[in-house]
C-alpha positions as CSV (number, residue, x, y, z in Angstrom):
1,M,108.1,137.9,90.0
2,G,107.6,141.0,90.9
3,S,104.2,141.9,89.1
4,F,102.6,138.3,90.1
5,T,100.9,138.0,86.6
6,E,101.6,134.1,86.2
7,L,103.5,131.4,88.8
8,P,105.7,129.0,86.8
9,S,103.8,125.5,86.0
10,D,105.5,123.0,87.7
11,V,105.4,124.8,91.1
12,I,101.9,123.6,93.2
13,V,103.1,125.0,96.4
14,A,105.2,128.1,97.6
15,V,105.8,129.4,100.6
16,I,106.5,133.5,100.4
17,G,107.8,136.0,102.6
18,D,109.6,139.3,102.5
19,P,113.0,137.9,103.1
20,I,112.4,134.2,102.0
21,T,116.0,133.3,100.4
22,H,116.3,131.8,104.0
23,S,113.4,129.7,104.2
24,K,114.5,125.1,104.7
25,S,110.5,124.6,104.0
26,P,111.4,123.7,100.1
27,I,114.1,121.5,101.3
28,M,111.2,119.6,103.2
29,H,108.6,119.8,101.6
30,N,110.2,118.7,97.7
31,S,111.7,115.4,100.0
32,W,108.0,114.5,100.7
33,L,106.3,115.7,97.1
34,K,109.3,113.3,95.5
35,K,108.8,110.7,97.8
36,A,104.7,110.5,97.9
37,G,105.2,110.5,93.8
38,I,103.0,113.7,93.3
39,E,104.4,115.9,90.1
40,G,105.0,119.0,90.6
41,K,107.7,121.5,93.3
42,Y,107.0,123.8,96.0
43,T,109.3,126.7,96.2
44,A,110.7,129.8,97.6
45,I,108.6,133.1,96.5
46,H,110.2,136.9,97.9
47,V,106.6,138.4,98.3
48,R,106.6,142.1,99.3
49,P,103.2,143.1,101.6
50,E,102.5,145.2,98.7
51,E,102.4,142.8,96.3
52,L,100.5,139.9,98.5
53,R,97.2,141.0,97.2
54,T,97.8,140.2,93.5
55,F,100.0,136.9,94.5
56,A,96.2,135.6,96.4
57,K,94.9,136.6,93.7
58,V,97.2,134.9,91.5
59,V,96.6,131.9,93.2
60,R,93.0,131.7,93.3
61,D,93.3,131.8,89.5
62,S,96.3,129.3,89.2
63,N,96.9,124.9,89.9
64,M,98.6,125.4,92.8
65,R,97.6,123.9,96.2
66,G,98.4,126.4,98.0
67,F,100.8,128.1,100.0
68,N,102.9,128.5,103.0
69,A,103.6,132.6,104.9
70,T,106.4,134.0,107.0
71,L,107.0,136.8,108.3
72,P,105.6,139.9,107.4
73,H,102.5,138.1,106.1
74,K,100.6,135.9,108.4
75,E,98.2,138.5,109.7
76,A,97.6,139.9,106.4
77,L,96.2,136.9,105.0
78,I,93.6,137.1,107.9
79,E,91.7,139.5,105.6
80,L,92.9,137.8,101.9
81,C,91.6,134.3,103.0
82,D,87.6,133.2,102.3
83,E,87.8,131.1,105.3
84,L,90.0,130.6,108.4
85,D,90.0,127.2,110.1
86,D,89.4,127.6,114.1
87,D,92.8,127.0,114.5
88,A,93.7,130.5,112.2
89,A,90.8,132.3,113.7
90,A,91.7,131.0,117.9
91,I,95.7,132.9,116.8
92,G,95.0,135.8,114.8
93,A,97.7,134.0,112.0
94,V,97.7,132.1,109.2
95,N,101.1,130.4,108.1
96,T,99.5,127.7,105.8
97,V,96.6,128.7,102.8
98,S,94.8,126.0,101.1
99,N,93.5,126.9,97.7
100,I,89.9,125.0,96.6
101,D,88.7,125.6,93.1
102,G,89.4,129.5,94.2
103,M,88.7,129.7,97.5
104,L,91.4,130.2,99.9
105,I,91.6,128.7,103.4
106,G,93.7,129.6,105.8
107,S,94.6,127.8,109.0
108,N,97.4,127.9,111.2
109,T,100.0,124.6,111.6
110,D,102.3,126.3,114.7
111,A,100.8,125.2,117.5
112,F,100.5,122.2,116.5
113,G,103.9,122.0,115.3
114,F,105.0,123.5,118.6
115,I,102.9,120.7,121.3
116,Q,103.8,117.5,118.5
117,N,107.8,118.7,118.7
118,I,107.2,118.3,121.8
119,K,105.6,114.9,122.3
120,N,108.0,113.3,120.0
121,Q,111.2,114.1,121.9
122,H,109.5,114.5,125.5
123,P,106.3,111.6,125.1
124,D,105.5,111.4,129.2
125,F,105.7,115.0,129.8
126,D,102.3,116.2,131.2
127,F,101.6,119.8,129.7
128,T,99.0,120.2,132.9
129,S,101.7,119.2,135.5
130,G,102.3,123.2,136.4
131,P,102.5,126.4,135.7
132,V,104.0,128.0,131.8
133,L,107.0,130.8,131.2
134,V,106.5,131.9,128.2
135,I,109.5,134.6,127.2
136,G,108.6,136.6,123.7
137,A,105.7,137.3,122.4
138,G,105.8,137.5,118.6
139,G,103.9,135.4,116.1
140,A,105.4,132.3,117.3
141,A,104.1,133.5,121.1
142,K,100.7,133.5,120.1
143,A,100.6,130.0,118.5
144,V,102.6,128.4,121.4
145,L,99.9,130.1,123.6
146,Y,96.9,128.8,121.8
147,G,98.9,125.5,121.3
148,L,99.5,125.4,125.7
149,L,96.0,126.2,126.7
150,Q,94.9,123.8,124.4
151,E,96.8,121.1,125.8
152,G,95.0,122.3,129.4
153,V,97.5,124.0,131.1
154,S,95.8,126.4,133.5
155,E,98.5,129.1,134.1
156,I,101.0,131.0,131.9
157,F,103.4,133.5,132.8
158,L,104.3,135.4,129.8
159,T,107.5,137.8,129.3
160,N,108.3,140.6,126.6
161,R,110.9,143.2,126.7
162,T,107.7,144.7,125.4
163,R,105.3,144.7,127.6
164,E,102.2,145.8,125.6
165,K,103.3,143.4,122.7
166,A,103.1,141.1,126.0
167,E,99.3,142.4,126.8
168,A,98.1,141.8,123.5
169,S,99.5,138.0,123.6
170,A,97.1,138.5,126.9
171,K,94.1,138.5,125.6
172,L,93.8,135.6,123.9
173,D,92.8,133.6,127.2
174,K,92.0,134.7,131.0
175,H,94.7,132.0,132.1
176,I,97.9,134.2,130.3
177,H,99.5,136.6,133.1
178,V,102.3,138.6,132.0
179,V,104.7,139.7,134.3
180,D,107.5,142.4,133.3
181,W,110.9,141.5,131.8
182,D,112.8,142.5,134.3
183,A,110.8,140.1,137.1
184,R,111.5,137.0,134.5
185,D,114.1,135.1,136.5
186,E,111.3,135.0,139.3
187,Y,109.0,132.6,137.7
188,V,111.8,129.7,136.8
189,D,111.5,128.0,139.9
190,K,107.6,128.2,139.4
191,A,107.4,126.6,135.6
192,G,107.5,123.1,134.6
193,L,107.8,124.2,131.2
194,I,110.1,127.0,129.8
195,V,109.4,127.9,126.4
196,N,111.7,130.5,124.6
197,T,110.2,132.0,121.5
198,T,112.2,134.8,120.9
199,S,115.4,135.3,118.5
200,L,117.5,135.7,121.3
201,G,120.7,132.6,121.1
202,M,119.4,132.3,117.3
203,V,122.7,132.4,115.4
204,G,124.3,136.3,115.1
205,K,122.0,136.9,118.2
206,P,122.3,137.9,121.9
207,V,122.2,135.4,123.9
208,L,118.6,134.5,126.7
209,E,119.6,135.9,129.6
210,L,118.0,133.7,132.5
211,N,118.5,132.5,135.4
212,L,118.0,128.8,135.4
213,G,119.2,128.1,139.3
214,G,115.5,127.3,140.3
215,I,114.6,124.5,137.5
216,T,114.9,121.0,138.4
217,P,115.2,117.7,136.9
218,Q,111.3,117.6,135.6
219,T,111.7,121.6,134.7
220,L,111.5,120.9,130.7
221,V,113.1,123.9,128.7
222,S,112.1,124.1,125.1
223,D,113.4,126.6,122.4
224,I,112.1,127.2,119.2
225,V,115.5,128.4,117.5
226,Y,117.1,125.8,116.0
227,A,120.0,127.5,114.7
228,P,122.3,126.6,116.3
229,L,120.2,123.4,117.8
230,E,121.3,123.4,121.2
231,T,121.0,127.2,121.6
232,A,123.0,128.4,125.6
233,L,120.2,128.3,127.1
234,L,119.4,125.0,126.3
235,R,123.0,123.8,126.9
236,E,123.0,125.3,130.5
237,A,119.2,123.5,131.3
238,K,121.4,120.1,130.3
239,E,124.0,121.0,132.4
240,K,121.5,121.5,135.7
241,G,120.1,118.4,135.2
242,A,116.8,119.7,133.6
243,Q,114.8,118.2,130.1
244,T,115.1,120.0,127.3
245,A,113.4,119.5,123.5
246,T,115.0,121.1,119.9
247,G,113.1,123.6,117.7
248,V,113.8,122.1,114.1
249,G,110.9,119.7,115.4
250,M,108.6,122.7,115.5
251,L,110.2,123.1,111.9
252,I,109.1,120.2,110.3
253,E,105.5,119.0,112.4
254,Q,104.2,122.1,111.1
255,G,105.2,121.8,107.6
256,R,104.0,118.1,107.5
257,K,100.7,119.5,109.0
258,S,100.8,121.3,105.9
259,F,101.4,118.9,103.6
260,H,99.1,117.0,104.5
261,H,96.5,120.4,104.6
262,W,97.1,119.9,100.7
263,F,97.3,116.7,100.0
264,G,95.7,114.7,102.5
265,V,99.2,112.9,103.3
266,W,101.3,112.6,106.4
267,P,104.8,113.0,105.7
268,E,106.7,110.3,107.5
269,P,109.3,111.3,110.2
270,D,113.2,111.7,108.6
271,Q,115.7,111.4,110.5
272,K,117.7,112.5,107.0
273,L,116.1,114.6,106.4
274,E,115.9,116.2,109.8
275,D,120.1,116.0,109.8
276,Q,119.6,118.0,106.1
277,L,117.5,120.7,107.8
278,L,120.7,121.5,110.2
279,E,123.5,121.1,107.7
280,F,121.4,124.3,105.7
281,S,121.1,126.3,108.9
282,S,124.3,125.4,110.2
């Protein structure tokens, strides 16, 4: 597939990345395609950064409805799309591309996925009830920050091991305040919501070191990691009586919105599918 001169005729949607073998998206989208009675399949395609422009051109000239993008392509796609929706433009990253008569329309469904996942798990949670502590400043963090701002959060504390990266993400809005990585524990008891957007706590990665001594039963602790489903951070938060939100729902919800962009259909939530994704991740 290296030259991308053509795509398999039965592929109508895909996910691209470098690497890409880890992606769970084909399990999810192929299940939804089957249930919707839509012919064709969703596959993972390895696209290197130097191949991205060629891949985009091939998609324009194909029958593909679009594709998802993961690392390292989300920011580079900004320049390759003909149009961007408001979310992608504000976040500065594209994770969903729709091919409409040869025009590539860039969207970002990650912010929706993060917020909807919390709403699904905690329907009564009030995003405006207090400040939010966001840990990490990568691509996922930008989407989380944008989603929180859309929900009316008036104060966000953002921390990252590399302060410069946090300061770049904080330019999104004046309500985002960068705090030193070594001072992150001081903001735990101020926050009504704590969000880990880093890979710390993921299988094979070090745990996120965070002193949760100041949390209360009203505190909600969210982790976008879903392998394992319950990270050490969430386990400790639960033990201290706080509310928690696991991360697999964000994957599913951002995928549901991508599917809607392409086919005008919202896939129904499915516990069996969630179990399949978690089994694949373990």
